N, C-alpha and C positions, 0 to 999 in steps of 0.2 A: 504494500500500500504506500503510495508516494508520501514522503514527508513524515512517515511514522516508522520509527525503528522499534520493532517488537523484540522483547527479550524472550529468549527461549525458556520454556518452563519444562524442565526435564525431570519431573517427579518420578517417572517410571524408569529413568536411566541411572539416577544416583543410587549407590549401593546402600542398602538398609542393614544396619548392624543390630541384630536382635539382642535384647537383654535376656539374661537367664531368668528362670522362674524365681530364683532366690533374689536376684537383683530387683526384679519387679516388686516382689513382696516387701523388700526392705524400703524401696522408694515410697510405695504407697503407705506403708506404716509410718514412715517419717513425715510424709506430707499430711497424713491424718493428724499426727501429733501437732504439727504446725497450725493446722486449721483450728483444732480445739483450743490451742493457746491463744490464737487471735480472737476466737469467739469469746473467750473469757475476758480478754482485754476490751472487746467491744461491749460486752455486758457491763463491765465496770464503768466505761465511759457513758453509757446510757444512764446508769444510776447517778453518776456525778452530775450529768446534765439535768436530770429530774430534780435532784436536791437543790441545785442552784436556781432553777426556774421557780421552785416552790419558795425558796428564800426571797427571791425577787418579788414575787407576788405578795408575800407577807409584808415586806418592807413598803410596797406601794399602798398597802391597806392600813398602815399605821395611822392612827388619828392625830398623832403628835407631830406629823411632818409639817413644818412651817416654811422651809426654805424653797425658793423658786426652783423648779426642776432644772433650769439652765445652770444654776450654780450649786446644785446638790451633788457634791463630790461623792458621797456614799452611794447615791443612786447610779452615778456614772461608772464607778468601779464595779458595782453589782451587775449592771447591764453589760459591761465589757466582759466580765467573767462568764456571764451567761452565754453571750455570743460565741466566745471561744469554746465553751463546753459544747454548744450545739454543733459548731463546725467540727470539733474533734469527734463527737459521737457519730456524726454523719460520715466522716471520713473512715472511721473504724468499721462502721456498718457496711459501707461500700467495699472496703478492702476485704472484709470477712467473706462477703458474697463472691468476690473474684477468686479468692483462694479456695473456698468450698467448691466453686464451679470447676476450678482446675482439678481438684481431687476427684470429683464425680466424673469428669470427662476422662481423666487418665484411668480410673478404675473401670469405666465402661469399655474403653479401648482395650484394656488388658483382658476383660472377660470375653469380648468379641474375638480377640486373637486366640485366647485359650480354647474357646469352643471350637474354633477351626483348626486347632493344633498348629497354629502359625506363630511366628515370632512377632514381637512388638518392639519397635526401636525406641531408643532414648529420646530421639527427636519427637516422636509422636507422644511419648509420655510427658515431655516438657512443653508441648505446644500451647497449653493453657497457662503457662507461667506468666503471672501478671506483672513481673518486675523487669524482665529482660527482653530486648529485641533478639531476633534471629539473624544469623548471617545468611548469605545467598545460598550456600550449599545446603544448609539445614532447612530453610523454608521451601526449597525445591523438593524436599521429601514429604511435605504435607499433602493431603488430598488436594487435587487440583481445583481451582476456581471453576465454577460452571462455565463451560466453553462458550455458550451463547452470551452470557453476561460479559465475558471478557471481550468478545467480538463487538458487542454493542458499545462498550466503553471505548474500544479502539476506534471505531467508526465515528462516534460522537466527538472524541478528542481530535480526530483528524479534520472534521468538518468545522469545529468550533474555533474560537480565537485562542490565543495563548493562555494556558492555565495559570492560575495564581501560583507563585513560587511555593514549593512545599515548606511547611514549618513543623516544628515539633514542640509540643507543649504537654503539660500534665493535666489538661482539662478534659481528657477523654476524647479529644478530636483526633482525626487521622492526620496523615502527613500532608493532605491537601488543605488542612485547616477547616475541614467540614465535619459536622456531626453525622450521626447515622442516617439522617434524612437529607444529607447533601446541602445543609444550610451553613452559612458562614457564621463568624462570631457574633454578628448582629441579627441572626435569625433569618437572613435573607437567602434566597436561592439566586436566580439570575437577575440581571439588572433590567431586563425588559426587552433588549434587542434580540432578534432571533438567534444570532450566533452566540451571544453570551448566555442566553437561556439554554441553548443546546449544551454549552460547556458546563453549565450548572447541573444539568441532568447527568452529564457524563461524570462529573465530580461526585454527585450523589450516589450514582450506581457504583462507582469505584469504591466509595467509602463503605457502602453496604456489603461489597463483595471482597473487601480486603485487598484492593488494588490501589496503586499510587500513580498519578499522572504528573509528569514533569517534563520540562524541556532540557535537553542536554546541551553541552557546550557547542555542539555543531548546529543547534537550532532545531533538531528533530524532537518530536513529541515521543516520549517513552511511556509505556504502560507496563509497570513492574509490580511484583508482589510486595506489598507493604509488610515490613518485618516486625512492626511494633505490636505490642500485646493486644490493644483494642482492635486493630485491624485483623489480627489472627483470630480473635474470638468471633468477629463478624463473619470471617471466611469459613470457619469450622462450624459455627452454631447458627448462623443466619438469624431468622426472625425469633428463634428461641432466646437469643441474647439481646437483640435490639428491642424486642417487645417485652421480655419478661426477666432479663438478666439472669438467665439460667443456660446451661449448655444443652446442646442437642443430645438427648439420651434415648436409649432403646425404649420403644413402646411396650405395652403389656404383651402383645402378641409376639413381638420379637424376643422379649425376655423369656417367654415360654420355650422358644426354640433354643435360645442360648443355654438355658438351664435344664434342657432335656437330659434325663439320666442322673441328675443330682438328687439327693434325698428330698422328699416332699417338704420337710421342715425348712430346708435351705431355700428352696424355690419359693415357698410361701412367705418367708421373711423378706426376701428381695422384692417380691411382688408387692407386699404391703408397703414397703418403703417407697416404691415407685408410685403407688396410688396416693400415698400421703403427699408427696411432692406435687402430683397432678391436682389434688384437691386444693392445695394452697395456691397454685397458679390460677385455677378457676375462681377461687375466692378473690384473687387480685383483679381478674377480669370483671367480676361482678361489682367490686368496689369502684372501679372506673366507670361502670355503667351508672351506678348510683350517683357518683360525683357529677355526671353530665346530664342527669335526669332533669327535665324541664319542670315537671309537676312537683308541687310541694311534697316533702317527705311526710309519710304517715309515721305513726309510732312504731309500726312494724318495720318500716324501712330503716328507722334509726337504730332499732335493736339489731336488725340484720347487719347494718353497717358496722356496729361495734363488734359483733361476733366475728364477722369476716376479717376485720382489721387485726384482730388477735391472731387469726390463722395466718394472715399474710406476714405478720411480724415474725412468725416461726419458720418462714420459708428457708432462710439460710441454714438454720439448725436442722431442718428436715432434709435439706440437700446434703448436709454433712453426714447425717445418719444413713441416708441412702448410699452415699459413697462408701461408708464403712461397711455396710451390708454387702455391697458388690465386692469390696476387697476381701471380706471374710469368705465369700463364696468361691474364690478362685481355686483353692485346692480341689473342691468338689467338681468344679467345671473342668479342670484339667483331667481329673480321674475319669470323668464321663467321656471326654474326648479320646483318651487312650483306649477305653473299652470299645468305643465305636470303631477306632482305627484297627483294633485287633479282631473285629468281627464279633465281639462278645455282646454287643448291644446294637440294636437297629438305629438307623439314622446316619446320614452323611455329615461329615464335619462341615461347619460353616466356613465360608470364605472370609478372611479377615479384612 
């Protein structure tokens, strides 16, 4: 395509170095420990936030306050502490969700590989790492971006004007400076002209697909794999991540195949964990529906909202529990795959 230098995506060509079963187990156990430690930190920050907010409300309600708010130093300090605590609690909650999602994704990938009696690479295990970018060789080993999406990005980038120079930040935006909906830091898409709107669409699709658009030193537009954590999550997990902040996980029907031949108790525990995550996600969807409801809430709506919010607040913990159950099921999944391979048990091994 004239003017567009396409980077090769050789996911099928790069050698995959499989981890041993023992290495996979050690990694998942260590990751689980890290997740639970961060969950404890997060719970502590939520409690601190609640204490400071309650203290602030108590101070505002004191009848002996006579100082004008603009020169009330005690209120200023209290408000500042409260704001910092809210920011810290939010940051810890988001970080815990990212780490729990990494654990769940890695555990699910390990189970899928084990059920198919196939190796799983350290690159795949580390794909959900929220702290580090990947180098070009590693990211080439990840599952490929949807071919049609990549071609649409390439075409739109070629037809549109020069893209905004890539930038890196810690605000969850991709290397194009766009969020998951293709909007810039001011919440805007294109500027209104056909070419710029087309580039905005290309940037949005690239962001959602884990791709990066930029112009090289020769002036050619390049569409490359974005190596940063948020882009990898969007690439691997799609709408599951952009819509619900959870990884793409096996559904109940797929779980039944993966766990075929394992003890009934093991399969039921994993299935129950998956269903608990699913219920929390559905509760989140319903909360969003209630928040956008035009009609005035009834008492039943308010009660439902409170109940659902409690369930949504537990989603990260439920995700971690599910990841732990997948991790614990690995020995049974491997044993069932060995029996199938030796002909002692019906059913063909799954493809990893």
